[in-house]
C-alpha positions in Angstrom: 100.1 68.9 90.5 102.3 70.2 93.2 102.9 73.5 91.4 99.2 73.9 90.9 98.7 73.4 94.6 101.3 76.1 95.4 99.5 78.5 92.9 96.1 77.7 94.3 97.1 78.3 97.9 98.7 81.6 96.7 95.4 82.7 95.2 93.7 81.9 98.4 96.2 83.8 100.4 95.7 86.8 98.0 92.0 86.6 98.4 92.4 86.8 102.2 94.7 89.8 102.0 92.2 91.5 99.7 89.4 90.9 102.1 91.6 92.1 105.1 92.6 95.2 103.1 88.9 95.8 102.3 88.1 95.6 106.0 91.0 98.0 106.8 89.8 100.5 104.2 86.2 100.4 105.4 86.7 101.7 108.9 88.0 105.2 109.9 89.8 104.2 113.0 93.3 103.1 112.0 93.9 101.0 115.2 90.6 99.1 114.6 91.5 98.7 111.0 94.9 97.3 111.8 93.2 94.8 114.3 90.7 93.7 111.8 93.4 93.3 109.1 95.0 90.6 111.2 92.0 88.3 110.4 93.8 87.8 106.9 97.1 86.6 108.3 95.4 84.5 111.1 93.4 82.6 108.5 96.4 82.2 106.2 98.4 80.7 109.0 95.7 78.5 110.2 94.9 77.1 106.8 98.4 76.9 105.5 97.9 79.1 102.5 100.9 80.6 100.6 101.4 84.2 101.3 104.7 85.5 99.8 105.7 87.6 102.8 105.0 84.6 105.1 107.0 82.1 102.9 109.9 83.9 101.3 111.9 83.9 104.5 112.2 80.1 104.3 113.9 80.3 100.8 117.3 79.5 102.5 115.9 76.4 104.0 114.8 74.8 100.7 116.2 73.4 97.6 116.5 75.5 94.3 113.0 74.5 93.2 111.6 76.6 96.1 112.4 79.8 94.1 109.9 78.7 91.5 107.3 78.1 94.3 108.0 81.6 95.5 107.3 83.1 92.1 104.1 81.1 91.9 103.0 82.3 95.2 103.6 85.9 94.0 101.5 85.1 90.9 98.8 83.6 93.0 98.7 86.4 95.5 98.3 88.9 92.7 95.5 87.0 91.2 93.7 86.7 94.6 94.0 90.4 95.3 92.9 91.2 91.8 89.8 89.1 92.2 88.7 90.9 95.4 89.5 94.2 93.6 87.3 93.3 90.7 84.4 92.3 93.0 84.8 95.6 94.9 84.4 97.4 91.6 81.4 95.3 90.5 79.8 95.9 93.8 80.1 99.6 93.4 82.1 100.0 96.7 83.5 103.4 95.7 84.3 104.3 99.4 86.8 101.4 99.4 88.4 102.1 96.0 88.8 105.8 96.9 90.4 105.0 100.2 92.6 102.5 98.4 94.0 105.3 96.2 94.8 107.4 99.3 96.6 104.6 101.1 98.6 103.4 98.0 99.6 107.0 97.3 101.1 107.2 100.9 103.0 104.1 100.2 104.7 105.5 97.2 105.4 108.9 98.7 108.9 108.0 99.7 112.3 107.7 98.1 113.2 104.2 96.9 115.6 103.6 99.8 112.9 104.6 102.2 110.4 102.1 100.7 113.2 99.5 100.7 113.8 100.1 104.5 110.1 100.2 105.4 109.5 96.9 103.4 112.5 95.2 105.1 111.1 96.0 108.5 107.7 94.6 107.4 109.4 91.4 106.1 110.9 91.0 109.5 107.6 91.4 111.3 105.9 89.0 109.0 108.5 86.4 109.5 108.3 86.7 113.2 104.6 86.5 113.2 104.4 83.4 110.9 107.3 81.6 112.6 106.0 82.4 116.0 102.6 80.9 115.0 104.4 77.7 114.1 106.4 77.5 117.3 104.0 78.5 120.0 101.7 75.7 121.1 99.2 77.8 123.0 96.4 78.8 120.7 95.6 82.2 122.5 99.3 83.1 122.6 99.9 82.3 118.9 96.7 84.2 117.9 97.8 87.3 119.9 101.3 87.1 118.4 100.0 87.3 114.8 97.6 90.1 115.7 100.5 92.1 117.3 102.7 91.5 114.3 100.1 92.7 111.9 99.1 95.8 114.0 102.8 96.7 114.5 103.6 96.7 110.7 100.5 98.7 109.9 100.6 101.3 112.6 104.3 101.8 112.3 103.9 102.4 108.5 106.0 99.4 107.3 105.2 98.5 103.7 103.7 95.1 102.8 104.0 94.3 99.1 100.9 92.0 98.6 98.7 94.5 100.7 100.1 97.4 98.6 99.3 95.4 95.4 95.7 95.2 96.6 95.5 98.9 97.3 97.0 100.0 93.9 94.9 97.4 91.9 91.7 98.5 93.7 92.7 102.2 93.2 90.9 103.9 90.2 94.0 106.1 89.6 97.0 103.7 89.7 100.1 104.8 87.8 103.3 103.1 86.6 105.2 104.3 89.6 103.1 101.9 91.6 104.6 98.9 89.8 108.1 100.3 90.5 107.2 100.6 94.2 105.8 97.0 94.3 109.0 95.5 93.1 111.0 97.4 95.7 108.7 96.2 98.3 108.9 92.6 97.1 112.6 92.7 97.4 112.5 94.4 100.8 110.0 92.0 102.3 112.1 89.1 101.1 115.3 90.7 102.6 113.7 91.3 105.9 112.4 87.8 106.3 115.6 86.2 105.1 117.8 88.3 107.4 115.8 87.2 110.6 115.9 83.5 109.5 119.6 83.6 108.7 120.5 85.3 111.9 118.5 82.7 113.8 120.5 80.0 112.1 123.8 81.7 112.8 122.9 82.0 116.5 122.5 78.2 116.7 125.9 77.4 115.3 128.5 76.0 117.7 
């Protein structure tokens, strides 16, 4: 039952990223799109859903079974973004799917080490946004922190594995290289989040 709960919350997080990605793809202004995308992470943080990039940083805090949870989160996230992609296709929202192709193509227009670096930076921003939301008590401050974290990673061009998954699944012209890029981004996002968490722990050692 616990594992099913992990998977279900992962699906819900994927749905929210898919919806946020749809909003981002629907507007022409990149700054406005980045701002609206933050709705997805805000809702995920508030509801306690399982987004891979928001949870993977805590893998060093948990027992071995947490690795299985992380894999279930990835599966759930992919199912969630796939559902939104399917609904976009059924609804005939070709403007979103065509824009998804353009955005996902930009993601893969890098060497593997560039994708890794960009995804590590995104992982850092996601960890800081999620952890900051937990720590800060003031509702306005924690909301702004998440919004800034999302806008920074989008406007700076950092690569978010689950958002990318939505873009390439929604794209009508996805190729195998997209899967290769997704795996690199998964690794990079995880490394970025774990690096910040590990450094925080080291800074507290006496």
